[in-house]
C-alpha positions as CSV (number, residue, x, y, z in Angstrom):
1,M,0.0,0.0,0.0
2,M,1.4,3.4,-1.0
3,G,1.9,6.2,1.6
4,G,-1.3,8.0,0.5
5,D,-3.4,4.9,0.3
6,F,-5.6,3.9,3.2
7,S,-8.0,1.2,4.2
8,V,-11.0,2.0,6.4
9,Y,-12.6,-0.9,8.3
10,I,-16.2,-0.6,9.3
11,F,-17.7,-2.5,12.2
12,S,-20.7,-2.3,14.6
13,D,-19.5,-0.5,17.7
14,P,-18.8,-3.1,20.3
15,G,-18.9,-0.5,23.1
16,R,-16.1,1.2,25.0
17,T,-14.8,-1.9,26.8
18,L,-14.3,-3.9,23.6
19,R,-13.0,-1.2,21.2
20,G,-9.3,-2.1,22.0
21,E,-9.9,-5.7,21.0
22,L,-11.6,-4.6,17.8
23,L,-8.6,-2.3,17.0
24,T,-6.3,-5.3,17.4
25,R,-8.5,-7.5,15.3
26,A,-8.8,-4.9,12.5
27,A,-5.0,-4.2,12.6
28,A,-4.3,-7.9,12.4
29,M,-6.7,-8.2,9.4
30,H,-5.1,-5.3,7.7
31,G,-1.4,-6.2,8.1
32,G,-1.4,-9.8,9.0
33,L,0.3,-8.8,12.2
34,A,0.5,-10.9,15.4
35,P,-1.7,-9.4,18.2
36,A,1.4,-9.2,20.5
37,L,2.8,-6.5,18.2
38,L,-0.3,-4.4,18.5
39,R,0.0,-2.9,22.0
40,V,-1.3,0.7,21.8
41,A,0.6,3.7,23.3
42,R,-0.2,7.4,23.1
43,R,1.9,10.3,21.7
44,K,1.9,13.7,23.3
45,G,-1.5,15.1,22.6
46,G,-3.1,11.6,23.0
47,K,-2.9,10.2,19.5
48,P,-2.6,6.4,19.7
49,Y,0.0,4.4,17.8
50,F,1.6,0.9,17.8
51,P,5.2,1.3,19.2
52,A,6.2,-2.1,17.8
53,V,4.9,-1.2,14.3
54,P,5.6,2.5,13.9
55,E,5.1,2.4,10.1
56,L,1.4,1.4,10.5
57,H,-0.6,4.5,11.2
58,F,-4.2,4.5,12.2
59,S,-7.2,6.6,13.3
60,V,-10.4,5.5,14.9
61,T,-13.8,7.0,15.1
62,H,-17.3,5.9,16.3
63,S,-20.8,7.4,15.9
64,G,-24.3,6.1,15.6
65,G,-23.6,2.5,16.6
66,L,-20.6,2.2,14.2
67,W,-16.9,1.9,14.8
68,L,-14.4,2.6,12.0
69,C,-10.6,2.5,11.8
70,A,-8.3,3.8,8.9
71,F,-4.9,2.2,8.4
72,G,-2.1,3.3,6.2
73,G,1.6,4.0,5.8
74,A,1.3,7.7,6.8
75,E,-0.3,9.8,9.5
76,V,-4.1,9.8,9.1
77,G,-7.2,11.3,10.7
78,L,-10.7,9.8,10.3
79,D,-14.0,11.0,11.6
80,L,-17.6,9.8,11.4
81,Q,-20.6,11.9,12.4
82,R,-24.1,10.6,12.5
83,H,-26.6,13.3,11.3
84,A,-28.7,14.3,14.2
85,P,-30.9,17.4,13.7
86,R,-30.4,20.0,16.4
87,R,-32.3,23.1,17.2
88,S,-29.1,25.0,17.7
89,M,-27.1,24.5,14.5
90,R,-26.6,28.2,14.1
91,A,-25.4,28.6,17.8
92,L,-23.1,25.6,17.5
93,S,-21.6,26.9,14.3
94,R,-21.0,30.3,15.7
95,R,-19.4,28.8,18.8
96,F,-17.2,26.1,17.3
97,F,-16.5,27.0,13.7
98,H,-14.3,29.5,12.0
99,P,-16.1,32.6,10.7
100,T,-15.5,31.5,7.1
101,E,-17.2,28.2,7.9
102,N,-20.1,29.9,9.7
103,A,-20.7,32.2,6.7
104,F,-20.7,29.1,4.4
105,L,-23.3,27.4,6.6
106,S,-25.4,30.6,6.9
107,E,-25.5,30.9,3.1
108,R,-26.7,27.3,3.0
109,G,-29.3,27.7,5.7
110,Y,-27.4,25.6,8.3
111,A,-28.4,22.4,6.6
112,T,-27.8,19.3,8.7
113,A,-25.6,17.5,6.2
114,D,-23.5,20.5,5.5
115,F,-23.0,21.1,9.2
116,Y,-21.8,17.5,9.8
117,D,-19.7,17.4,6.7
118,L,-17.8,20.4,8.1
119,W,-17.6,18.9,11.6
120,S,-16.2,15.5,10.4
121,A,-13.7,17.3,8.1
122,K,-12.5,19.4,11.1
123,E,-12.2,16.5,13.4
124,S,-10.4,14.4,10.8
125,Y,-7.9,17.2,10.5
126,I,-7.2,17.5,14.3
127,K,-6.9,13.7,14.5
128,Y,-4.4,13.8,11.6
129,T,-2.3,16.5,13.3
130,G,-2.4,14.7,16.6
131,E,-3.7,17.8,18.3
132,G,-7.2,16.5,19.0
133,L,-9.5,18.9,20.8
134,T,-6.6,20.7,22.4
135,R,-6.8,22.8,19.2
136,P,-9.9,25.0,19.2
137,L,-12.1,24.1,16.1
138,A,-12.6,27.8,15.4
139,S,-8.9,28.4,15.0
140,F,-8.8,27.0,11.4
141,S,-11.0,26.6,8.5
142,V,-11.7,23.7,6.1
143,V,-13.7,26.0,3.7
144,P,-13.0,26.5,0.9
145,A,-10.1,24.0,1.2
146,A,-8.1,22.0,3.7
147,P,-5.5,23.7,5.8
148,P,-2.0,23.8,4.1
149,G,-0.1,20.6,4.1
150,C,-2.9,18.1,3.9
151,E,-5.9,16.8,2.0
152,I,-9.3,16.2,3.3
153,R,-11.8,13.9,1.5
154,R,-15.4,13.2,2.2
155,L,-15.9,9.5,1.7
156,P,-19.1,8.0,0.2
157,F,-21.1,6.5,3.1
158,R,-24.7,6.2,4.3
159,S,-26.8,9.3,3.7
160,D,-27.4,9.8,7.4
161,F,-23.6,10.1,8.2
162,S,-20.7,12.2,7.2
163,L,-17.3,10.5,6.9
164,C,-14.0,12.3,6.3
165,I,-10.4,11.3,6.0
166,C,-7.4,13.6,6.2
167,A,-3.7,12.9,5.4
168,A,-0.8,14.7,3.8
169,R,-1.7,13.0,0.5
170,L,-4.7,10.9,-0.2
171,G,-4.5,8.2,-2.9
172,K,-6.9,5.3,-2.9
173,V,-9.2,4.9,0.1
174,S,-10.9,1.5,0.4
175,L,-13.9,0.9,2.6
176,I,-14.0,-2.6,4.0
177,A,-16.9,-4.0,6.0
178,P,-15.7,-7.4,7.3
179,D,-19.0,-7.8,9.3
180,R,-21.5,-6.3,6.8
181,I,-23.3,-3.3,8.1
182,D,-26.6,-2.3,6.5
């Protein structure tokens, strides 16, 4: 797999206590690696990694009963958001989004899908950088394009979800559902 190619594994969310086991299972499926090599550690900022397999990068996300993990040969951020209509889309946008993004959403009537597309793009970016929510979401914009030095791509998924991936370079992204999710 090339540095800009990624595989995204899709599972039903097993719940907090079993997510570590699912990460190990997905990584073993992806790379044919022995589970003993797949102990997880955290970098400064909290981004998880496999110390015994530093060339295998990953990012996890869960929402709406689904758990996903992207694997590849380069840093990656993945985020999934289930569309849940909220009365306060405008207030959330003003509070958490960059002014450029808020203007974009205002022009589009704060549509639910647009809101979650932006949210998942922003979260995929902060997962990619390893900053997580230590970086305020309003401090950068993904409209009209990704921040410098990376690419963000919305992935085709169910109509009631927004799924985005972020990396320095995005080549082929494969969606794999070992346990079919309908």
